[in-house]
C-alpha positions as CSV (number, residue, x, y, z in Angstrom):
1,X,161.4,319.9,145.3
2,X,162.9,322.0,142.0
3,X,160.6,322.1,139.0
4,X,161.9,321.6,135.3
5,X,159.8,321.3,132.3
6,X,161.1,319.8,129.3
7,X,164.9,319.9,129.7
8,X,167.6,320.1,126.7
9,X,169.2,316.8,126.1
10,X,172.6,318.4,127.1
11,X,171.3,319.6,130.8
12,X,170.7,316.0,132.0
13,X,174.6,315.7,133.0
14,X,173.7,318.4,135.4
15,X,170.3,317.3,136.6
16,X,171.5,313.8,137.5
17,X,174.1,315.1,139.8
18,X,174.0,314.1,143.7
19,X,174.8,316.5,146.2
20,X,178.6,316.9,146.8
21,X,180.9,317.3,149.7
22,X,184.2,318.2,150.2
23,X,185.9,314.5,149.6
24,X,189.7,315.6,150.4
25,X,189.0,316.6,154.1
26,X,186.6,313.8,154.5
27,X,189.5,311.3,153.4
28,X,191.8,312.7,155.5
29,X,190.0,312.7,158.6
30,X,189.2,309.0,157.6
31,X,192.8,308.2,157.1
32,X,193.6,309.5,160.6
33,X,190.7,307.4,162.1
34,X,192.0,304.1,160.4
35,X,195.5,304.9,161.3
36,X,195.0,305.4,164.7
37,X,192.6,302.0,165.0
38,X,195.3,299.9,162.9
39,X,197.9,301.4,166.2
40,X,196.1,301.8,169.0
41,X,193.1,298.9,168.6
42,X,190.2,298.8,170.9
43,X,191.5,302.2,172.8
44,X,191.1,304.0,169.6
45,X,187.8,302.5,168.8
46,X,186.3,303.1,172.4
47,X,187.3,306.8,172.3
48,X,185.8,307.6,169.0
49,X,182.8,305.7,170.4
50,X,182.9,308.3,173.4
51,X,183.3,311.3,170.7
52,X,180.5,310.7,168.2
53,X,177.9,308.0,170.0
54,X,178.0,307.0,173.8
55,X,180.2,309.2,176.2
56,X,180.7,307.0,179.0
57,X,181.3,303.7,176.6
58,X,183.6,301.4,178.5
59,X,183.4,298.2,176.6
60,X,182.5,297.0,172.9
61,X,180.9,293.9,173.6
62,X,177.3,292.9,173.5
63,X,176.3,290.3,176.2
64,X,174.2,287.2,175.5
65,X,171.9,288.6,178.1
66,X,171.6,291.7,176.5
67,X,170.3,289.9,173.4
68,X,168.1,287.4,175.2
69,X,166.4,290.1,177.1
70,X,165.3,292.3,174.3
71,X,162.5,289.9,173.0
72,X,160.4,290.7,175.9
73,X,160.7,294.4,174.7
74,X,159.8,293.9,171.5
75,X,155.5,294.1,170.2
76,X,154.1,291.0,169.0
77,X,153.4,292.3,165.7
78,X,156.9,293.5,165.0
79,X,158.3,289.9,165.7
80,X,155.4,288.4,163.2
81,X,156.5,290.6,160.5
82,X,160.2,290.1,161.3
83,X,159.4,286.3,160.5
84,X,157.6,287.1,157.6
85,X,160.6,289.3,156.4
86,X,162.9,286.4,157.0
87,X,161.4,283.8,155.3
88,X,160.5,285.9,152.1
89,X,164.2,287.3,152.0
90,X,165.0,283.4,152.7
91,X,163.2,282.4,150.2
92,X,164.5,284.6,147.4
93,X,168.1,284.1,148.5
94,X,168.2,280.5,148.3
95,X,166.6,280.2,144.8
96,X,169.7,282.1,143.7
97,X,171.9,279.2,144.6
98,X,173.9,277.6,142.0
99,X,174.2,273.8,141.2
100,X,177.6,272.6,140.0
101,X,177.7,271.8,136.1
102,X,180.4,270.3,134.4
103,X,181.1,270.7,131.1
104,X,183.2,268.7,128.8
105,X,184.4,271.5,126.1
106,X,186.1,268.9,124.2
107,X,186.5,265.2,124.8
108,X,189.0,264.7,127.5
109,X,189.1,268.3,129.1
110,X,186.6,268.8,131.8
111,X,185.6,272.2,133.6
112,X,183.5,273.0,136.1
113,X,182.9,276.1,138.8
114,X,181.9,275.8,142.4
115,X,180.9,278.6,145.0
116,X,182.8,278.6,148.2
117,X,181.7,281.0,151.1
118,X,184.0,283.5,152.0
119,X,185.1,282.7,155.6
120,X,184.9,285.9,157.7
121,X,182.2,288.9,157.0
122,X,181.5,292.1,158.8
123,X,178.0,293.6,158.5
124,X,177.5,297.4,159.5
125,X,174.1,298.1,160.8
126,X,173.2,301.9,161.1
127,X,172.0,302.9,164.4
128,X,171.6,306.8,165.8
129,X,168.2,308.1,165.1
130,X,166.8,305.3,162.6
131,X,168.2,301.6,163.8
132,X,167.9,299.9,160.3
133,X,167.3,296.2,161.6
134,X,166.0,295.2,158.9
135,X,169.8,295.8,156.9
136,X,170.7,293.2,159.7
137,X,168.1,290.8,158.3
138,X,169.3,291.8,154.6
139,X,172.9,290.8,155.1
140,X,172.9,288.0,157.7
141,X,170.0,286.0,155.7
142,X,172.4,285.2,152.5
143,X,175.9,285.2,154.6
144,X,174.1,282.3,156.8
145,X,172.5,280.7,153.4
146,X,175.9,280.8,152.0
147,X,178.0,279.2,154.9
148,X,180.0,281.9,156.1
149,X,181.9,280.7,159.2
150,X,182.2,283.8,161.1
151,X,179.8,286.9,160.9
152,X,180.7,290.0,162.8
153,X,177.9,292.9,163.2
154,X,179.3,296.4,164.4
155,X,176.4,299.0,165.2
156,X,176.7,302.1,167.0
157,X,175.2,302.8,170.3
158,X,172.6,305.1,170.9
159,X,173.7,308.5,173.4
160,X,172.5,306.3,176.5
161,X,174.8,303.2,175.3
162,X,172.0,301.1,174.0
163,X,171.4,298.7,170.9
164,X,168.1,299.2,169.6
165,X,166.0,295.9,170.8
166,X,165.3,295.1,167.3
167,X,168.9,294.5,166.3
168,X,169.2,292.8,169.5
169,X,166.3,290.6,168.9
170,X,167.1,289.7,165.0
171,X,170.9,289.0,166.2
172,X,169.4,286.6,168.5
173,X,167.0,285.0,166.2
174,X,169.3,284.5,163.4
175,X,171.7,283.1,166.1
176,X,174.6,285.7,165.7
177,X,176.9,286.1,168.4
178,X,179.7,288.4,167.6
179,X,177.8,291.7,167.7
180,X,180.1,294.5,169.2
181,X,178.5,298.1,169.8
182,X,180.3,300.6,168.0
183,X,180.1,302.6,164.4
184,X,181.4,304.9,161.9
185,X,184.5,304.7,160.5
186,X,186.2,303.5,163.6
187,X,183.9,300.3,163.2
188,X,185.2,299.7,159.6
189,X,188.8,300.4,160.6
190,X,188.5,297.5,163.3
191,X,186.9,295.0,161.2
192,X,189.8,295.9,158.3
193,X,192.5,295.7,160.7
194,X,191.3,293.6,164.0
195,X,191.8,294.0,167.1
196,X,191.3,292.3,170.8
197,X,187.5,292.5,170.7
198,X,186.7,292.7,166.9
199,X,188.2,290.1,164.8
200,X,189.3,291.3,160.8
201,X,187.0,290.1,158.3
202,X,187.4,289.2,154.8
203,X,184.8,291.5,153.3
204,X,182.8,294.4,154.8
205,X,179.1,294.6,154.0
206,X,176.4,297.6,155.0
207,X,175.4,301.2,153.8
208,X,176.5,304.1,156.4
209,X,177.0,307.9,156.1
210,X,179.8,309.4,154.0
211,X,182.5,308.9,156.9
212,X,181.4,304.8,156.6
213,X,181.4,304.9,153.1
214,X,184.8,306.6,152.7
215,X,186.3,304.3,155.3
216,X,184.7,301.2,153.1
217,X,186.8,302.5,150.5
218,X,190.1,302.7,151.9
219,X,189.8,299.3,153.8
220,X,190.3,298.0,150.2
221,X,193.7,299.3,150.1
222,X,194.3,296.5,152.8
223,X,193.2,293.7,151.3
224,X,189.5,293.7,152.7
225,X,186.7,293.5,150.1
226,X,183.6,295.6,150.6
227,X,180.2,294.9,149.1
228,X,179.5,298.4,147.0
229,X,180.3,301.8,147.5
230,X,176.9,302.4,148.9
231,X,176.3,306.2,149.9
232,X,173.2,308.5,150.6
233,X,169.8,306.4,149.8
234,X,167.9,307.6,146.1
235,X,165.1,307.0,144.4
236,X,163.8,308.2,141.0
237,X,159.9,307.8,140.6
238,X,158.3,307.4,137.1
239,X,154.7,308.4,136.9
240,X,152.4,308.7,133.7
241,X,149.4,311.0,133.2
242,X,146.5,309.5,135.7
243,X,148.8,308.3,138.4
244,X,147.7,308.7,142.1
245,X,149.5,311.8,143.5
246,X,149.3,310.7,146.7
247,X,150.8,307.2,146.1
248,X,153.5,309.0,144.1
249,X,154.2,311.5,147.1
250,X,154.6,308.8,149.7
251,X,157.0,307.0,147.6
252,X,159.3,310.1,147.3
253,X,158.9,310.8,151.1
254,X,160.0,307.2,152.0
255,X,163.3,308.2,150.4
256,X,163.9,311.6,151.7
257,X,163.2,311.1,155.4
258,X,166.4,308.7,155.2
259,X,168.7,311.6,155.5
260,X,169.2,315.6,154.6
261,X,171.4,314.2,151.8
262,X,169.1,311.9,150.2
263,X,167.7,312.7,147.1
264,X,164.6,311.7,145.1
265,X,163.7,312.2,141.5
266,X,160.2,312.8,139.7
267,X,160.0,312.2,136.1
268,X,156.9,312.6,134.3
269,X,154.9,313.3,131.0
270,X,152.4,315.4,132.8
271,X,152.7,319.0,134.0
272,X,149.3,318.8,136.1
273,X,150.0,315.6,137.7
274,X,153.9,317.3,138.6
275,X,151.7,320.3,140.1
276,X,149.3,317.9,142.1
277,X,152.7,315.7,143.5
278,X,154.0,318.5,144.8
279,X,150.7,319.3,146.7
280,X,150.6,315.8,148.0
281,X,154.2,316.1,149.1
282,X,153.5,319.6,151.3
283,X,150.1,317.8,152.7
284,X,151.9,314.2,153.6
285,X,154.9,316.2,155.1
286,X,153.2,317.3,157.8
287,X,152.3,313.7,159.1
288,X,156.1,312.8,159.3
289,X,158.3,312.6,162.8
290,X,160.9,313.0,160.7
291,X,159.6,316.3,158.6
292,X,162.8,318.5,159.0
293,X,165.0,315.7,157.4
294,X,162.5,315.2,154.7
295,X,162.4,318.7,153.7
296,X,166.0,319.1,153.5
297,X,166.2,316.0,151.3
298,X,163.7,318.0,148.7
299,X,165.8,320.8,148.2
300,X,168.2,318.8,146.7
301,X,165.6,316.9,144.7
302,X,164.0,317.7,141.4
303,X,160.9,317.1,139.4
304,X,161.0,316.8,135.7
305,X,158.7,317.3,133.0
306,X,159.0,315.4,130.0
307,X,157.7,315.4,126.6
308,X,157.4,311.4,126.2
309,X,157.8,308.2,128.0
310,X,161.0,307.4,125.8
311,X,162.6,310.7,127.2
312,X,161.6,309.2,130.5
313,X,163.2,306.2,130.5
314,X,166.1,307.4,128.8
315,X,167.1,310.0,131.3
316,X,166.4,307.2,134.1
317,X,168.9,304.9,132.5
318,X,171.7,307.8,132.4
319,X,170.6,308.6,136.4
320,X,171.1,305.0,137.0
321,X,169.0,305.2,140.7
322,X,169.5,302.7,143.4
323,X,165.5,302.6,143.8
324,X,163.3,303.2,140.4
325,X,159.7,302.8,140.7
326,X,157.2,303.0,137.7
327,X,153.7,304.1,138.2
328,X,152.2,303.1,134.7
329,X,149.8,300.7,133.8
330,X,151.9,299.8,130.8
331,X,154.8,299.4,133.2
332,X,156.0,296.0,131.1
333,X,156.9,298.9,128.6
334,X,159.5,300.2,130.8
335,X,160.8,297.1,132.1
336,X,161.9,295.7,128.8
337,X,164.2,299.3,128.4
338,X,165.7,299.7,131.8
339,X,169.2,299.0,131.3
340,X,170.7,300.8,134.8
341,X,168.7,300.4,138.2
342,X,169.5,298.8,141.4
343,X,166.1,297.8,142.1
344,X,162.8,298.0,140.2
345,X,159.4,298.8,141.3
346,X,156.5,297.9,138.9
347,X,153.0,299.2,139.2
348,X,151.2,301.6,141.6
349,X,151.0,298.8,144.3
350,X,154.7,298.3,144.7
351,X,156.1,300.6,147.1
352,X,159.7,300.9,147.6
353,X,158.9,299.9,151.1
354,X,158.2,296.5,150.3
355,X,161.8,295.7,148.9
356,X,163.0,297.7,151.7
357,X,161.4,295.2,154.7
358,X,159.6,292.2,153.3
359,X,159.4,291.8,149.8
360,X,162.4,289.5,149.6
361,X,164.5,291.5,147.2
362,X,167.8,292.2,149.2
363,X,167.9,296.5,149.7
364,X,171.5,296.9,150.0
365,X,172.0,298.8,146.7
366,X,174.5,300.7,144.8
367,X,173.8,304.4,144.6
368,X,175.3,307.7,143.2
369,X,175.2,306.2,139.7
370,X,177.1,303.1,140.7
371,X,173.8,301.2,139.2
372,X,175.3,301.2,135.9
373,X,177.8,298.6,137.1
374,X,177.6,297.2,140.3
375,X,174.5,294.9,141.5
376,X,172.5,295.3,144.4
377,X,173.9,292.4,147.8
378,X,172.6,289.0,146.7
379,X,173.8,285.4,147.5
380,X,176.6,286.0,145.0
381,X,177.9,288.3,147.5
382,X,178.9,286.0,150.3
383,X,180.7,284.0,147.7
384,X,183.7,283.3,145.6
385,X,183.4,281.2,142.8
386,X,186.4,278.8,142.4
387,X,186.8,277.0,138.8
388,X,188.2,273.6,138.2
389,X,189.4,271.4,135.7
390,X,190.4,268.0,134.8
391,X,192.3,266.8,131.6
392,X,193.0,263.2,130.5
393,X,195.8,262.0,128.5
394,X,193.5,262.1,125.5
395,X,192.4,265.5,126.5
396,X,195.9,267.0,126.6
397,X,196.8,265.0,123.2
398,X,193.9,267.1,121.8
399,X,194.4,270.8,123.4
400,X,198.3,270.7,123.9
401,X,199.9,271.9,120.4
402,X,197.4,274.8,120.7
403,X,198.6,275.5,124.1
404,X,202.2,275.4,123.0
405,X,201.6,277.7,119.9
406,X,199.8,280.2,122.3
407,X,202.6,280.2,124.6
408,X,205.4,280.7,122.3
409,X,203.7,283.5,120.7
410,X,203.3,285.0,123.5
411,X,207.0,284.7,124.5
412,X,206.1,282.4,127.7
413,X,208.6,279.3,126.7
414,X,208.1,277.9,130.4
415,X,204.3,277.8,129.6
416,X,205.0,275.6,126.3
417,X,207.4,273.7,128.0
418,X,204.8,272.2,130.9
419,X,202.6,271.0,128.1
420,X,205.6,269.3,125.8
421,X,207.2,267.7,128.3
422,X,204.0,265.7,129.2
423,X,203.1,265.4,125.4
424,X,206.4,264.0,124.9
425,X,205.9,261.6,128.1
426,X,203.0,260.0,126.4
427,X,203.9,259.7,122.8
428,X,207.1,257.6,124.0
């Protein structure tokens, strides 16, 4: 990690920058994939699947038999962990359901809003070196609670053509029956346009690499909504003097091991703690199977020493991290001052891993500074809000004149006429 001590405020913008890449070339590559899938359908999806994932791919379908037999290959302790995660995630998202509240804004004028499920949703579940079955739980549970009629899951096969047993087991456990073996931008394109094998959806969810993220952004041009612009994972750890260096280092590594383009940031008010954490990182790195990935991530990461907690929280809000972990016995002080973060983890015994798996909150979160304007995925992500109103004769008499005056002020005569014609009927 790069060590920075007491940076001036004019340096903060540079210190908040994430890793960049050639977005023009990326956009063109993804545009070509999108166009080919739109024109050729499954043929193009299979061609790209053979190129990037499984060289002998001949079908995108995942059979019921493949799903039902996966359970026999899952360890019992993993099954029990999945059940705990599903239970907690279900409880947290069930609590987000809104009751319909009718409001009489003026006598005779009643307004209310109702949540209606998005009918067709697509869930993109990363595979490859780290099949994220936890992401499938995070997305499918609220989709089921919301009442989405059609849930399509796309996840890439490995080099031998297999889908991770855990993904298949969770799919079976949650009664998901449209699982397709494809990934990358081609999977996003298929869910955007629809193919013979993969239905078109109304909204696409799920994290992915830069190609998946770009494909999701392009999908919006074709009338398909997305959850949020999620890119490489990131964490900002804020640790005061006296924090446990090993705890802090393990929090940093838990995100660094996601990918070489992940970024981790440590803020501290203690130069001594900074050096202790850097030493702990070196020690703990040796224990990681994904050591090379974590090391590459750490090269793009920073440890910044500030003079005060006020500076630390101010920098954190400017950075707007996906994950914010606060190591402080006085974490309530920080809690009240957080304005930009995807998900916050308070106290030494609240690792980010808890939110990734089993505490109940959702781990699909905004990255790259988008936490300034986006929320993480929730039950609301799977519904749209429809407003209703009912006006009685007496109600229209009360608000009608105001509507007429406002419509004429905007020179919209037909708007005024729609009210006046009714008022005339009421008064004659």
